[in-house]
N, C-alpha and C positions, 0 to 999 in steps of 0.2 A: 504494500500500500504506500502510495506517495503522499507525503505530508504537504499541506497547503500552509505556506508561511503567512504569518499575520500581516507582514508588509504587502504581500501580494493580495491578500483578502481586502486590505484597505484600498488598494488601487482599484479593485473590482467594484467595491462599494462607491468610491468616488465617481467612477464612470457611470454607474447605475443612477446615482443621485443626479448627475448632470443630465442624463437622458430623461429622468422623471421630471425634472424642472422644465426641460425643453417642451415636453408634451403636456405639462400642467397637471400631472397626476401624482399625488403623494403616494409613496410606496414604502412598505417594510421591505428591507433588503437583508438577505442572509447569504453567507458564503459557507459552504460545507466541504469537508474533505471527502475522499472516495468512500469512506466508511459511514458517511452521513452525519458526522460530528460537526456541530456548528463551530466555525473558526471565528467568525465575526457577524454581528447583527446590528442593524440600526432600525429604529421605529420612528416614523414621522407622524406628526399630529394630523389627524383626519384620514390617515391611511386605514384601510379596512383590516380588521383582525379576523382572518379566516384561514381555514385549512384547505389545502388543495386535495 
């Protein structure tokens, strides 16, 4: 299993936050490793709290 580094997860979150802002959609963003373990997560106000 390959580990996802926190610095990489932060870059992914920054890119996702930028896109969310561009499209005007508040989002909760999570980055997980291959095992499904959360490496980083951000919650935005007014973003839906739901399960997929």
